[in-house]
N, C-alpha and C positions, 0 to 999 in steps of 0.2 A: 666231455672233454672240450676244452676251449682252445681255439687256434686264432691268432691274430686279434683283431678287434671284435668286440661283441656288438651286434646290431639290435640286440634286445628281442629278436624273434627267434627264440631258442627252443629247440626240441632235442635235448641231450647234446647238442653241438651248437656252438655259436661262432659266428664270423662277422667281421666288420665292426663298426662303432655301435655302442649301446645307445638307444634312445629312451631307455627306461621301461620298455614293454617286454615282458618275458612270458613265454608260453611254455608249459612243461617245466622241466627242471634242468638247470645247467649243472654239470657235474665236473669235478676234478678228481684227483687221487690223493688219498691220505698219505702223509709222510711221518706220522707218529710211529715210534718204535713198535714193531710187530704188526702194524696196520698198513704198511706200504702197499700201494696198488689198489686198496679198497676205494670204492667211489664215495665221494662226499658231495653234499648239496652246496653249491656255490652260487645259487641264483641270486642270493642277496648281495654277493660281490658284483656279479655281472650287471645287476639292475642299474647301478649308478657308477659303473666303472669309468665312464667318461669324465666324472667329476673327481676321481680319486687321484692323489698325487702320484706321479710316475706311471700313469695309466696308458701312455702311448704304447700300443702293442697289446691292448686288452689285458686279460688276467695274466697271461704269460708275461706281457711287457711289464706289468707291475712287479711281478716276482723277479724278473731279470734286473729291473732297476734296483730292487733291494739288494741283489748280489753286487751290482755295480757300485753302489754307494757304500755298503758296509764291508765289501771285500770278502764276503762269504763265498764258499765254493759249493756249487750245487752238487748233489749226489750224482756221480758218474758224468758230470759235465752236461747233463741234459735235464730238461723239464718237459714231461709229457712227450718225450721223444724228439724234442726240438733242441738243437745245439745252441748253447749260449752264444757262441761267436756268430751264429747265423742271424741272431736278432739284435746283437749289440749295436750294429751300425745305425739303427734308428733311435738310439738312446745316447749318442755321444754327448748330448747336452744335459744328461740326466742330473748332474750336480746342480744345475740351475744357478751357478755362481758366475759372476762377471769378474771375479778376482783371480782367475787362473793365470798362470804365467803365460805371456804372449811372446813368441819367438824367444829371444835371449834376454828379454826385459822382465824382471820380476816386479810385481806391484809393490809400491811403497805405501806405508801407513803412517799417517800423521795424526797428532792430537787435533780433534775438531775444535773450531772456535764458535762462540755464541754468547748470548746474554748470561751472565752469572747472577741469578736471582738472589743468591745468598749474600753476596758481597757487594752488589751494586743496587742499593735500594731504589735509587732514582730510576734506573733502567727497568727494574722490576715493576714499579708503579706505572710507568708509561706503557710497558708491554701489557700489563693487566687491563689498563684503560682501553687499549686497542682491542683486547679480547672482549671487553664488554660491548664495544661498538660492533664487533664482528658477530656477536651472538645471533642476530636474526638471520645470518647467512650460513650458520653452522649446523651440522648434524652430529650425532654421536653413534659410534659403532661398538658394540660389545660382543666379542666372541665368548659365549658362555656355555659352550657345549662340552667342556671338559668333564671327564668321568670322575676325577677326584679320587682315584684309587688310593693315593697315599694319605688321604684324610680319613678314610675308613668310616664315612658317615653312614649311619643306619637310621631309618625311620623307626622310632620307638613303638609306633602303633602297628605297622605292617611287617617290620623286620626287613624291608627292602633296602638296598643300597641307595644312597642319595647323592646327587651330583654336587659339585663345588658351589654352584650358585645358591644352594639352599643352606649353606653353612650359617648357623645362627651367631653372627658376630655382633657383640655389644647389644644383644637383645633383638636383633632383626636380621633377616637374610642379607647376604652380601649384595644381592641384586637390589634390594630396597635401599641399601646404603649408597650405591652408585646413583640411584634415582634421586635420593635426597641431596646429594652433592650437586646434581644438575639443577634441581629446583632452587637451590640456594643461589646459584649464579643467575638463574632466570629472575629470581626475586630481587637481587641487587640491581639487575638491569631495569626492572620495573620501577624500583625506587628512584632511579636516576632519570628515567625517560617517561614514565607514566604508561608504558606499553608492555603488555604481557606477551612474552614469546613462548611458544610451545615447540620445543626442539624435537624434530623427528628422530626416532631411535630405531636402528637396525640391529636386531639381535640374532646372532648365529647360534642356534641350538644344535643338538644332536639327539640320536636315539639311545645314547649310552645311559644306562640306569634310568630310563624313562625321562631323560632330561627335558625333551620337548614337551612332553605331557605335563610334567611337573611345573615347568616355567609358565606354560599357558594357564594351568589351573591357579598358580599363584597370582598372575596378573588379573585373571577374572575375579577371583575371590577378594582381591584387594581393591576392586573397582578401578583397576588400571592406575592405581596410586594417584587418583584425581586427574589423570591425563586423558586425552581423547584416545579411544582404541585405535582410531585411524592414524595416530601418530606413531604407532608401533608397526614394524615389519619383521616378522619372524621367518627365518629360513634355516634349513637344516644342513649341517655339514655331513659329508659322507662318512661311513664307517669303513675302515680298511683292515685287511688281515694282519694279524701279528706275525712277525717274521723272526724265526730263531736266529740268534746272533752267531751260532757256531757253524751251522750248515745251511742256513737260509730256508729251512723247512717251515711250514705253517703249522703251529700247534693247534690242537683241536680243543674246543671248549666242552664238547660233549655231544652225544648223538650224531657223531660224524659231521659236525659243523665246525668250520674254522673259527678260531678265536678272533673277535673283532674289537677294534678300538676306534675312537674318533681320529680322523686323518690329519690332524695338525691344523693350526690356525691359518697356515698359508693358503689353504684352499678357499679362503673367504673371498678373495678378489675375483676368481673365476666364477664362484657361485653368485656373487653380486651381479656380475655381468650376465650370466646365464639365466638367472631368476628375476631379472628386471629390477634389482634393488638400486643400482645406479640411476636407472630411469625414474624410479619412484622418488628418489631424493632430488633429482632434477626438476620433477614436477612440483616439489615443495620449494623450489628455487633456492636450494642449498648449494653452496660452492665449495665448502670445506667441511672437514669432519675431524673429530677427536676419536681416537681409538683407545679403549681402556681394557685391561685384563680384569676379569671378575674376581680373581684371587688377590688383587692388590687394593685394599680398602683405603690406603693412605694417599693415593695420587691426587685426591681433591683438596689436599691441605693448602691453606693460604692461597698464594697467587699462581701455583704451578700450572694448572690447566688454563686459566685465563691468559697467562703470559704465553703459553705455548700456542694457543689459538690466535692470540693477537700478533705474535711475531710471524706466524705462518700466513694468516689471511691478509693482514695489512701490509706485510712485506712481499706479497705476491709469490710466496714459496709454493713448492709442489709436495714436499715431504719433509717431516721434521721429527725429532726425537726429544723427549724429556729425559735428560741423563743425570747421572750423579756419580760420586766416587764408587769405585769397585775394589773389593779386597782381592789381593793376589790369591790365585787358586780357587776362587769362587766358581761354582757351577752355573755360570751365567755368561751371556755374551757381552761383547764390548762394542762401543761405538767408535769408529775410526773415520778419518778422512782418507779415502783410498785414492791413490794416484797411479795411473796405468798408462804406459806408452802403447799406442795402437797404430795400426796401418790405416791410412785414410783411403777410402775407395777412389779409384781412378775417376769416377764420375764427379767426385768432389775435389779433384786436383791432385790426388795421390800424395805420396810421401808419408810422413809420420805426424802424429798429433798426440795430445795428452788429454786423458779423461780424468775428471774429478767428481767425486760425490761422497757425501757422508752416508755411511751404511753401518750395518751390524755384522759382526762375525761371531757365530756361535762358538762356545767353548769346545764343542766337539770337533770343530774345524781348525783349531789352532795348529795342531801338528801338521795337518795336510798342507796348510798355507805357510808353514815355516814361521809361525809367530811364537815368540817366547813370552810367557806371562811374567813379566818383570815388574819389580817394585819401582816406585818413583825415585827412591833414593835408598841408600844403604840403611837398613833398620826400619824402613817404612813398611807398613802392612798394606798400603794402597797401591793398586796397579797403575802403570803408566797411562793406560787408557781408561776412560770412564765406562760405566755399566750401561748396557742396553736394558731398559725397563719395560719395553713394549707399551709405553705411553707415547702415542704417536699423533702427529698432525698429518692430514691427507688432503691434497688438492683433488677434488673429486673428478673433474673433467680430465686432468692429466692422468690420473690413475686408471680411469676407464679406458682412455685411448691407448695407454700402454698395454693393458691387459688384452684388449680386443685385437690390437695389431700383432702382438706376440702370439696370441692363441691361434690366430689365422696362419701365422708363419711357423707354428710349432715350436716357438721359442720358450724362454724361461719366465717371462713376466707373469704368465697366467698361473704358474705354480712355482714361485720363486724359492731359492735357497733350499733345494731338496737335500735332506740329511737323513741319516739313520743313527739313532742313539740306542746302542745295544747294551748300555750299562745297567738297564733295569731288568727285573725278573718278573715272570708271570707264574701263576700256579696252574699246572697242567694235570688233569686227572689221568690216572692209569686206566685207560679204557679197555685194554686187552685183558689185564690180569686182575683188575679190581683192587689194586694195591693203593698205598697212600699217594696222594697227589705230590708232584715233584715241583721244586722251584727251578724254572728254566730261564736261562739268560735269553732275553728277547727284546724286541722293540718294534717299531712300526715305521714304515717309510712315510715321512712327513715333510712339509715345507713350512718355511717361516714367513709370516706375513710381513715382517719388517724389511725383508730383503727385496720387496718391491722397489725399494730405493735404488737397487742396482740398475734398474732400467731407466732411471731418471738422471743418469750422469750427464755431464756436459763436457764437450770436447773443445780444446783450445789448440791453436797452432804451435804454441810453445809452452814451456812450463809456467805455471801460474805463480805469480809472486805471492808471498805469504800474506801480505796485506789485503789481497783481493779474495782470499778464500772465504770470507764471510758473505760474499755476494752470490754464492751458488744458489741453485734452486732447492738444494737440500740444506737443512740447518739443524741446529741443536740449541736447546736452552739447558742450563745447569742449575741445580739446587742441592741443598743438603739432602742426604740420602733419606732421612726420615720424612721429608716433605714430598718425596717422589715415589718411593717404593718401600714396602715392607709386607711381603706376601704371606698369605695363609693358605698354603697349598699342600702341606703334609702334616701328619700328626706327630707330635713329639713322642719319642720313645720313652717309656716309663723309666725314670731315673736318669735320663740323659739331660745334660746341661746345654746341649746344642739347640739354640733357638731359631736359627736361620730358617726362613720360609715356613714357620709354624704359627698357628694362631697365638700361642703364648708370646712368641717374639714380636709379632705384629702389635699386640696390645701393649707390650712394654714400650715399644717405640711410640705408640699413640700417647701414652702417659708422659713420655719424655717430651713430646711435642707440646702437651698441655702445660707442663712445667715451664718450658721456654716461653710460651704464650703469656702465662700469668706473671712471670717475673719480668720479662723484657718488653711486653707490650701493654699489660694491664696494670703495672706498677704495684704488684703485691709485694709486701715486705718479706714474707716467708712462705715457702712452699717446700714440703718434704722432698727428699731425694726419692727417685723411683725404687732404688735398691739394686744391689749387685745381683747377678743372675741367680746364684744359689739361694740367697735370701728371698728374692722375688718368687722363685718357684716354690719355696717352702711355705711362705706365709702371705704371698700376694704383694702388690705394689705398695709403696709408701703412702699413696693416696689414690683416689679416683676422681677425675674431673672430666665429665662428658657434656657435650652441648650440641644443640641442633646446628647443622652447618649454616643455616640462614641467619644465625646470630652474626655471621660475617658475610660471606666466607672468608674475606680478606682479614688478616689479623689486625691490620691498621683500623678496620671498622670495629672489630670486637673490642679493641683497646679503648675505643671511645664509649662503648656501652658498659663495659665492666672496668671500673677504675678503683684501684686501691683495695687493700684487705689482706687477709692471711688465711692460710690453711694449716691447721694443726696436723701432726702426724696421724695417719690412719683415718683421715677424714674423707668424706664423699660428697661431691657436689654434682648434681645433674641439672642442667638448664635446657629443658626441651621447650624453648621459647625463642622467638626471633626478635620481638620488640621488648627490649630490656634496658633499664637504666639503673645500674648497680654501683653504689659508691660505699666504700668502707665496710665491706662484708667480711666478717670473721667467723669461720666455721671450725668447730671442734666437735665433730660428730657427722651426722648425715643430713643433707638438705636436698630434697627432690622437688623440682618444679616441672610441672607438665602442663602445656597448653594443648587442648584438644584441637585448636585451630591456630597453629602458629603462624600461618602465612596469609590467611584470609578465610573466605567462606566458600561453601559448596553450592553449586546451582545445577539445575537440570540441563540447561542449554550448553552444548559443547563449544569450546573455543575452536576456531578453525585453524588447525595446525599448518595448513597450506597457505594461509594468507600471507602475502609478502609484506615487508615494511612499507609504510606510507610513501616514503621516498628514500632511496638509498643515499646515505650521507656521503659526501666526498671523502677521499682519503685524508687522513689527519696530517700526514706528512710523507715525505719521500721514503721509500722502503729502506729499512735498517737505520734511518737517521733519528727517529723519535724526537724531532726538534720542537714540536708544539702540539698541544691538544686544544688550542683555542677553537671554539665553535662546536666542540664535540657534543654537548648536551644542552646548549643554551639558545639555539634558534627556536622559533615559535613552535615548530612541528615536533621538537624533541623535548621541550621544557616539561618539567614536572608540574602538573596542573592539579588544582584542588578537585575539580570535577573530572571524573574519569568515566563518564556515562557511556562512552563509546565501547569501553571494554568491561566495565564493572556495573553491576546492578546497584541501585541506591536505596532499595527498600529497607525499612527499619527491621530490627530483630523481630522475628515472628511472622513476617510477611511471607508471601509465597516465594518459593525458591531459596529460602534462607537455610533450611535444614538439610542434613545429609539425606534424609529419606525422600526428599523431593526430587532427587536426581534420578535420571533414567539412563539407559544405555550402558550396561556393564556393571551397574550397581555403584552406589556411593557418590555419583555425580561428578562434576568437573570442578577442580580447584580454581577459584578466581582470586588472584592476589587483591587484597583490599585492606582497609584499616579495621575491618571487623575481625579482629584477631585477639589472642590473649596477650596481655601486657603485664610486665613486672617492673615495679620500682622499689628498690631497697636503698635506704640511706642510713649508715651507721647502725647496722643490724648485726647482732651476734647470734649464732646458732650453737647451742650446747646440748648435746645428748649422747647417749651411749653408742649410737651409730652402728656401723657394720660389725657383725660377729666374725671377725677375721679368721678365727681358728676353726670354723666349721668345715668339716671335711668335704661337704658337698658343694662348697663354693667353687664356681668356675668363673674366674674374673674376666677372661676374654669374651665370655658370653654375657657378661654383666648379670650373672646368676649368683646372687649373694644373699645370705641371711643377715637380718638386721635385728638388733636389740631395740633400738629406738630410732626415730627419724622425724624430721619436720617436713611435712608434705604440703605442697601448694598445688592445687589443681584449678586451672582456668578453663571453664567450659565456654566454648565459642567466643563471643565478643565480651570478654570479661577482663577486669583489671584487679591486681593485687598491689597494695602499697603499704609499706611499713617503714618506720623511721624511729631511731633512738630507742630501740627495744631489744630485749633478749628473748629469744624463742627457745625455751628450755624443755627438755623431756620429749616425750612422744606426743606430737601434736599434728593436727590435720586441718587445713584450710581449703575449703572447696567453694569456689565463687561461681554462681550461676550465670548463665548467658545474659548479657545486657546489664550487668551490675558491676559495682566497684566495691571492693573491701579494703578498709583501712585498719591497720593494726599499729597502735602506739603504746607507749608506756603510761599506764594509769597512775592515779594519785598515790596508790599504795605500792607502786613499783611493778605491779603485775601487768601483763599485756591487756589492753582494752581493744575491743573489736567493734567496728561499725560497718554496716552494709547499706549501700544506696543504689538506686537505679542510675544508670548512665544518662546524663541529660540529653534528651532527644535520641537516645540510643547511640550517641557518638562518643568516640574516645575522648578522654580529658587531656591527653597529651600525645604527641607524635614527634618523629624526627623529620627534619628536612635534610635531604642528601644533596650536597653540592660538590662538583668536581672542579679542581683548579687546573690551570694550564699544564702543570707538571704531572697530572694524573692523581694527585692527592684527593681523597674523598673526605670531606668535612661534614660532620653531623651537628645539627643545631636543634635544640628542643623548642617546641612551641606548645602552648597549653591553652585550654579553655576552662572557664569556671566550672567547678563541680556543681552538683545539685544544690538547691536551696535547702536551708535547715529543715523545713517541714518534711522534705522528702527523705530525710535520713532515718535509718532504722537502727536505734541504739541496741547494742548487744551487751550481754553480761561479760564480766571478766572471765578469763579462761578458767580460773579456779572456781568461780561461782557456778559455771555451767554444769559442773558434775552433778549438782543436786537438782537441775531443772530438766534433764533429759535422761531417759533410760537408754543405756547402751544396747545396741543390737548384738546378737551373738556373733562374735568374731574369734579368730584364732589368736590367742594371746601371744604377745611378743616375748622374747627371752631377755631378761635383764642380766646384768653382769654376774649375779650370783647364781644364775640358772633358774631362778624362780620366775613365776609368771608376773609380768609387769602390767600396769594399768593400760587399758586400750583407749583409743581415741575415737570419738564419734565423727564419721564422715557422712554428711547428709546424702540421701539417695537422689538420683536424678529426677524422680517423680515429684520431689518437693521444690524443684527449682522455680516454679511459677510464683511462689510466695517467698519474698526475701526474708521473712521472719523465720524461715525454717533453719537458718544457719545456726550451728553450734560447733564449738571447738573445745574439746575437753582434754584434760591431762589425767 
């Protein structure tokens, strides 16, 4: 039995605050039908109860808070013999909201103001430029402990449930996708400054479905994705009991154990304070942080994240939201500018004042706060207020100070926005009778991380003029919805056309973004429609276009690398490369380009993630004015230099430290941005083949798990280049370029492709881009070249058609052609032959 706070020294009975040390077993009493009064083991609850949302008052306090927030009535008005009213006095702040009515003055909600990235291109460019300058002072925080119950992920080998972070989206886990987005921004910063930044990452995991164990194993097996292990800080959010929505009882999962779920993302701030994460980031000299949800793979699109961090850091802000249009009735929160009349303490002069701050209101709170979810205008499907996306900017010092101060005072900042969402159901076993499990309406007491903004409001002696509302410490930036959020957090029901928050819907939005990019930024003459929902679900998108985020990530940069062309209906293009110069590309089929080293090379020596910038640059301009970017990257210490010896090795291919296997410490080595990467040049190239087998039932497009009849494949191993011009690549063909070499494909005298391979002169790239930034934030790319190898160094290769008779094909799985018959296969040389350039062959 538990009374009051747990101190962790338990022997069947606990008192005081828990410090995480339990002796013996803490017990409560079951409340499942037929089991009332039987003891249950709650030591797992008591062990970390001080970290749990609503934990003031120990285990009883947590349950009483659940009753207080969801309005449920406890059986007989008592829990473990303690009257609800006797304990309620210590939880008067349990809602954690600063938006309650004060005296006779109800809070007012206004539309927040901020930069419109979609409709103000100039402001978007400047904010993104500020984000690039702020990058050395930024961290990233990923709450990735979600159980992902609605996704229903299962490990095919073990049969175990799998958490959200492991969802295989577009061929890789969601976690890897977020890290690729981050590396793309770091790579763009390196291109402009010559300095590689390793951003510290704070990952909040949980014990749900082995989340912490699986995340740790993924990072270790992936060599920490080329990053320093010391640049990661993993910490676990607590698990909390599930609470029945009807009577507030705790359902049991089995063996007289309470059903447990992660306690909501709002616990992250108190955990970061208690477990030293804020201090760890301070030692890394980070002042701001971006917060991303693991289930939202589209937040890294174009300028969204750079603009958010730029507006926050360079504007001296404390908390910010990336927001977008919201549909009326959507099960998501909204961002508002809250205005509240408050009493001023006598110590500060007394009287009345007005508090202002941009914050989030969860959809479950609309009714309680008297908010009507109204449309912008008659007939519109869009809400008056924009959506909260949980893509956030955080001023680290202000956040830590607010959390520590309110935690000491027992206030709401440590666990903000306490809510109970009882609209979900859980499956509860029939432990007494052994009958069929039952669906039980239930939820968990949780708090929302974005409502930390409620503690960062500002008070003014009189009402704030509308024109001054952009000067607050809290802020928002706005973008089109597809560039900010499209989550993959629940599985689509079989036969359902509802795509919201499903991987299917997220991938459809990803392809809509790709079409926008190709038509409006890359100058493509034609790109198929993605397709209406019913058609999309029945036969897939109208096309597939995927690319490595370091191709940009800014769309203005991508538009200078990929210029002109067309995609035929049902075509597929994958550009897993960052260094690309593509003009006049026409694809009717499938083109797959993969660079094994898209950003640089791997080396054993780890980059120091804690190293501060050489000298902190002065602010570019006054906060919120964005009037000039002069001097951003053009003084001597920040200029792009040919020699990057301070940060990059300069050994030629094959020298020590050049290969993946040479790295130590976590496996795979550390990624060093450099010019020793895969490069692609295509000019006036057409790709024609049978492409994707769209009708195959096993295709899962959002996983990028598709069957192909034919494809043109280009693989760039390490420091390699592929160049083709004025040529048609037809049928099933494969080009594999060894490390340190350049392959050229042109149209031969007989009209068929001719191939030549040569060693890169001195092991150096034959071309590269110079990145320059103008005063308005525009990034301009210019190409520079060096002569290719001399004629004697070239290795002539036979025509593709002739190669069939000169090499015996290895045993491969035949592709399927349009008639269902086995098609001819293509020879792709093995890695063991890469030391001899004459090994190359490409066959139809």
